[in-house]
C-alpha positions in Angstrom: 38.6 145.5 84.4 37.3 145.6 88.0 33.6 146.3 87.7 31.3 143.8 86.0 27.7 144.9 85.2 25.2 142.1 85.5 21.9 142.8 83.7 19.1 140.3 84.4 15.5 140.7 85.4 15.6 137.4 87.4 16.8 138.4 90.9 18.0 134.9 91.8 20.1 134.6 88.7 21.4 138.1 89.1 22.5 137.5 92.7 24.0 134.1 91.9 26.1 135.6 89.1 27.1 138.5 91.4 28.4 136.0 94.0 30.4 134.1 91.4 31.9 137.3 89.9 32.9 138.5 93.4 34.5 135.2 94.2 36.6 135.6 91.0 38.0 138.9 92.2 35.8 141.4 90.4 33.3 143.9 91.7 29.7 143.2 90.6 27.3 145.9 89.7 23.6 144.9 89.3 20.8 146.1 87.0 17.3 144.6 86.7 16.4 146.2 83.4 17.8 147.6 80.2 17.3 151.2 81.3 19.0 150.5 84.7 21.9 149.1 82.8 22.3 152.1 80.5 22.1 154.4 83.6 24.7 152.3 85.4 27.0 152.6 82.4 26.9 156.3 82.4 27.4 156.6 86.2 30.1 154.0 86.8 33.4 152.7 85.3 32.2 149.4 83.9 34.8 147.0 82.5 32.4 144.3 81.2 28.7 143.6 80.8 26.9 140.2 81.4 23.6 140.8 79.6 20.5 138.7 79.7 18.7 138.5 76.3 15.1 138.2 77.4 13.9 141.1 79.6 10.5 142.7 80.0 9.8 146.4 80.2 10.0 147.4 76.5 13.8 147.1 76.1 15.2 143.6 75.6 18.8 142.5 75.7 19.3 143.0 71.9 18.2 146.6 72.1 20.5 147.2 75.1 23.4 145.6 73.2 22.8 147.9 70.3 22.7 151.0 72.5 25.9 150.0 74.3 27.9 149.2 71.2 27.0 152.5 69.6 28.8 154.3 72.4 32.4 155.3 72.2 34.8 153.4 74.5 32.0 150.8 75.0 32.8 147.8 77.3 32.7 144.3 76.0 29.3 142.6 76.3 28.7 139.0 76.9 25.1 137.9 76.0 23.6 135.2 78.2 20.3 133.4 77.3 18.5 130.3 78.1 16.8 130.4 74.7 19.6 130.4 72.1 18.6 130.4 68.5 20.6 130.7 65.3 18.9 134.1 64.7 19.7 135.7 68.1 23.3 134.2 68.1 24.1 135.6 64.7 22.5 139.0 65.4 24.2 139.4 68.8 27.6 138.7 67.3 26.9 141.0 64.4 26.0 143.8 66.8 29.3 143.4 68.5 28.8 141.0 71.4 32.1 139.5 72.6 30.4 136.2 73.0 26.9 134.6 73.2 26.5 131.9 75.8 23.6 129.7 77.0 22.6 129.6 80.7 23.7 128.4 83.1 27.3 129.4 82.7 29.9 127.5 84.9 32.3 129.2 87.2 35.4 128.0 85.3 33.9 129.0 82.0 33.1 132.5 83.3 36.6 132.9 84.8 38.3 131.9 81.5 36.0 134.2 79.5 36.5 137.3 81.8 40.3 136.8 81.6 40.4 136.9 77.8 38.2 140.0 77.4 39.8 142.8 75.4 40.4 146.3 76.7 37.7 148.8 76.1 37.9 150.6 72.8 35.9 152.4 70.1 32.8 150.4 69.2 32.3 149.4 65.6 29.4 150.8 63.7 26.4 148.5 63.1 23.5 148.2 60.8 20.0 148.2 62.0 17.8 145.1 61.8 18.3 141.6 60.5 16.2 139.2 58.6 15.4 135.8 60.1 17.3 132.9 58.7 16.6 129.1 58.6 19.9 128.0 59.9 18.7 125.3 62.4 20.9 123.8 65.1 21.7 124.4 68.8 24.7 121.9 68.9 28.0 123.5 70.0 29.4 122.9 66.5 26.5 124.8 64.9 26.7 127.6 67.4 30.3 128.1 66.4 29.2 128.4 62.8 26.4 130.9 63.8 28.8 133.1 65.8 31.2 133.2 62.8 28.4 134.2 60.5 27.5 137.0 62.9 31.1 138.2 63.1 31.6 138.1 59.3 28.2 139.2 58.1 28.9 143.0 57.7 32.5 142.4 56.4 33.4 142.5 52.8 36.0 139.7 53.3 35.7 136.6 51.2 34.2 133.6 53.0 35.0 130.0 52.2 32.4 127.5 53.4 33.7 123.9 53.7 31.6 120.8 54.3 30.3 117.6 52.9 27.6 117.5 50.3 24.2 118.2 51.8 25.4 120.0 55.0 23.7 123.3 54.1 26.5 125.4 52.6 24.1 127.6 50.6 22.0 128.1 53.7 25.1 129.5 55.4 25.9 131.7 52.4 22.3 133.1 52.5 22.5 133.7 56.2 25.7 135.7 55.7 23.9 137.8 53.1 20.6 138.2 55.0 22.2 139.3 58.2 24.7 141.6 56.7 24.8 145.2 55.4 24.2 144.0 51.8 20.9 142.2 52.5 18.9 144.6 50.4 21.0 143.9 47.4 21.0 140.8 45.1 22.1 137.3 46.2 23.3 135.3 43.2 24.2 131.7 43.4 26.1 129.8 40.8 26.9 126.1 41.0 30.3 125.8 39.3 30.0 122.0 39.0 26.7 122.1 37.2 27.7 124.4 34.3 29.8 123.0 31.4 33.3 124.3 31.4 32.9 126.0 28.0 29.9 128.0 29.3 31.2 128.9 32.7 33.2 132.0 31.7 30.1 133.5 30.0 28.0 132.6 33.0 30.3 134.3 35.5 31.7 137.2 33.5 29.0 137.7 30.8 29.5 138.3 27.1 28.7 140.8 24.4 26.3 140.3 21.6 28.0 138.5 18.7 31.1 137.4 20.6 30.4 133.7 19.8 27.7 131.6 18.1 24.5 131.9 20.0 25.4 135.2 21.7 22.3 137.0 20.5 22.3 139.6 23.2 24.6 141.2 25.8 24.8 139.3 29.1 25.9 140.8 32.4 27.2 137.6 34.0 27.0 136.6 37.7 29.7 139.0 39.0 28.0 142.1 37.7 24.4 140.8 38.3 25.2 140.5 42.0 25.9 144.2 41.9 26.6 145.4 45.5 25.2 142.2 46.9 26.6 138.7 47.4 27.9 136.3 44.7 27.9 132.7 46.0 30.2 130.4 44.0 29.1 126.9 45.0 31.4 123.8 44.4 34.3 126.0 43.5 36.6 123.0 44.0 35.2 121.5 40.8 36.1 124.6 38.7 38.4 123.9 35.8 42.0 125.1 36.2 41.7 127.5 33.3 38.9 129.3 35.0 40.7 129.4 38.3 43.3 131.8 37.0 40.6 134.1 35.7 38.7 134.1 39.0 41.9 134.9 40.8 42.6 137.8 38.6 39.0 139.1 39.0 39.3 138.9 42.8 42.7 140.6 42.8 41.7 143.5 40.5 38.0 143.6 41.2 37.5 143.5 37.5 35.8 141.1 35.2 36.1 140.9 31.4 33.0 139.8 29.5 33.6 137.4 26.6 34.3 139.7 23.6 34.1 142.8 25.8 36.1 145.2 27.9 37.0 145.0 31.6 34.3 146.1 34.0 34.4 146.7 37.7 32.2 144.8 40.1 31.3 145.4 43.8 29.9 142.1 44.9 30.9 140.3 48.1 32.3 136.9 47.3 31.3 133.7 49.2 32.6 130.4 47.9 31.9 126.8 49.0 33.1 123.3 48.3 32.8 119.7 49.6 36.3 119.0 48.2 39.5 118.9 50.2 41.1 122.0 48.8 44.6 121.6 50.5 44.8 118.1 48.9 43.8 119.5 45.5 46.4 122.2 45.9 49.1 119.6 46.7 48.1 117.5 43.7 48.1 120.6 41.4 44.4 120.5 40.7 43.6 123.8 42.5 45.7 126.9 42.4 47.4 127.7 45.7 47.2 131.4 45.3 43.4 131.2 44.6 43.0 129.0 47.7 44.5 131.6 49.9 42.5 134.4 48.3 39.3 132.5 49.0 40.2 131.2 52.5 40.1 134.6 54.2 37.2 133.7 56.6 36.8 129.9 56.6 33.6 128.3 57.9 33.7 124.5 58.4 30.2 122.9 58.5 30.1 119.7 60.5 28.4 116.6 58.9 25.1 115.7 60.5 26.5 112.6 62.1 28.7 114.9 64.3 25.8 117.0 65.4 23.2 114.4 66.4 21.4 116.8 68.8 20.3 118.7 65.8 18.7 115.8 63.9 15.3 115.9 65.6 14.9 119.8 65.5 15.8 119.6 61.7 13.3 116.7 61.2 10.5 118.7 63.0 11.3 121.7 60.9 11.0 119.6 57.7 7.7 118.1 59.0 6.3 121.7 59.3 7.6 122.6 55.9 6.0 119.6 54.3 2.7 120.2 56.1 2.2 123.5 54.2 -1.4 123.8 55.4 -2.8 122.2 58.6 -1.0 120.4 61.4 2.3 118.7 60.6 2.7 114.9 61.0 4.3 113.6 64.2 7.2 111.2 64.6 6.7 108.2 66.9 9.3 107.6 69.6 10.9 104.6 67.7 10.9 106.8 64.5 12.7 109.5 66.3 15.2 107.1 67.7 15.9 105.6 64.3 16.6 109.1 62.9 19.1 109.8 65.6 20.8 106.5 65.1 21.2 106.7 61.3 24.6 107.8 60.0 23.2 110.2 57.4 25.8 110.0 54.6 23.7 112.5 52.6 23.6 114.8 55.6 20.7 117.4 55.9 19.7 116.9 52.3 19.2 113.1 52.9 17.2 113.8 56.1 14.9 116.2 54.2 14.3 113.6 51.5 13.5 111.0 54.1 10.9 113.3 55.8 9.4 114.4 52.6 9.0 110.8 51.3 7.3 109.8 54.6 5.0 112.8 54.6 3.8 111.8 51.1 3.4 108.1 51.7 2.0 108.0 55.3 -1.8 108.5 55.4 -2.1 109.0 59.1 -0.8 111.8 61.3 2.0 109.7 62.9 5.1 108.5 61.2 6.4 105.1 62.4 9.9 103.8 62.3 8.8 101.4 59.5 7.7 104.4 57.4 11.2 105.8 57.3 13.0 104.4 54.3 16.6 104.8 55.5 17.8 101.4 56.6 17.9 100.0 53.1 20.0 102.9 51.7 22.6 102.6 54.4 22.9 98.8 54.5 26.3 97.4 53.5 26.7 93.7 52.9 28.6 92.0 55.7 31.8 90.0 55.1 29.9 86.7 55.6 27.2 87.8 53.2 29.7 88.7 50.5 31.6 85.4 50.9 28.5 83.3 50.4 27.8 82.2 46.8 29.8 82.9 43.8 32.0 85.9 42.8 29.5 87.6 40.4 26.8 87.7 43.1 29.2 89.2 45.7 30.3 91.9 43.2 26.6 92.7 42.5 25.8 93.0 46.2 28.7 95.4 46.8 28.0 97.4 43.7 24.3 97.9 44.6 25.3 98.9 48.2 27.9 101.5 47.0 25.5 102.9 44.4 22.7 103.3 47.0 25.1 105.0 49.4 26.4 107.4 46.8 22.9 108.4 45.7 21.9 108.9 49.3 25.0 111.1 49.9 24.2 113.2 46.9 20.5 113.6 47.5 19.7 111.6 44.3 22.0 113.6 42.0 23.2 110.9 39.6 25.8 113.0 38.0 27.5 113.7 41.4 27.0 110.0 42.4 28.8 108.8 39.2 31.7 111.2 39.9 32.0 109.9 43.5 32.0 106.3 42.2 34.5 107.2 39.4 32.3 105.8 36.6 30.4 107.6 33.8 26.7 108.4 34.1 25.7 105.9 31.4 27.3 103.0 33.3 25.6 104.2 36.5 22.2 104.3 34.8 22.7 100.8 33.5 23.7 99.4 36.8 20.8 101.1 38.6 18.4 99.5 36.1 20.1 96.1 36.5 19.8 96.2 40.3 16.4 97.8 40.4 17.6 100.9 42.3 15.4 103.9 42.5 17.3 106.9 43.6 16.1 109.3 46.4 14.0 112.2 45.1 16.5 114.6 43.7 16.8 117.8 45.6 19.5 119.6 43.6 18.5 123.2 43.0 18.8 124.6 39.5 21.2 127.5 39.3 19.0 130.6 39.1 19.4 132.9 36.1 22.3 135.2 36.8 20.5 138.2 35.5 17.9 138.2 38.3 18.3 138.9 42.0 17.5 136.0 44.3 17.6 137.5 47.6 
């Protein structure tokens, strides 16, 4: 790869990149527009393209990328933009970009990138268009997630999304569906932890009329209801072991057997998610090793919000706009914004959304102050000195109340999940909440949609 085509409508950036490319031992070729770029590709032996995303003249970088990648023996394309978003990152990677980088790009980074470029080869086919998603975040961790979504969107490979409760695993699953070739087909989501074990098989595989008491009509089940679309199995780590073997067989054979019925083929793409540590569950015998490897074909690890603090305020602003519905959204004061950035967010994005929604309801004015954000109380843990003051029952009560508040915040107000985390039954949790005067955050848990209807 000797010739590098630099496509950018900004002359200064174009010349600066050309100088760097030349210093690195390559021959720069320059184009000021998409049409010039395509002409240069047909007239010269180009080994790589550095492509600006935003260009005037009726042909932006995404259109140029699409045209290049439709050619046989297309050179690798690196997309450069000063305005990276989740949508253009995912779409660029889906269309076949080798990488998607934000300007300015450093000399060492460019050198390392050019050295690891593949040889030219046949370009993959691509699907036209992509729907906008709501996957918000410009942190490096989230950009890695967005790039993986773009690379995997058109594949039929099973994807396993890993992340703490409230990190947005279903949003990632929907982005995979919306940006992929199956986007016009159904998206069916099933929360495996929310369905009683005795009903899960019927919910997933369906049943025939009369197969058990209450089966008054045939039911397709989630696998077949997803048709040629996407089936999202959320919290698969909580699935009973008896169901795990049936799921494994369904994946291996691409067949499901309705309760009381005969095997049927399904064509859905499978995406699974869990907040559990599956390797640990495999080691303890609580999760089948063979199923884990069947699911973990394309893993996507979602970072917790505390590890992507630069995304906190963009997410908060997004939720302010969502809550506004009509009219101008409320604003965050500087101290309020600082408090949001400092909070540890044990409940991740779900907790942040609840905090913003609560403030929007309770604040009459157009500005949300730090004192309006009800987050300090939920994250407070009694200090050692505080616990050692007084008698033992009062210390135990303080610690119990703090742990319950933290668990509820982490679960977005889902009391069943909080009880599981605390390793107590729900009735005991309810009794302790009443005793300590704890009101959980507004529950944000979505109900699993009926599997007989498309949700996408």
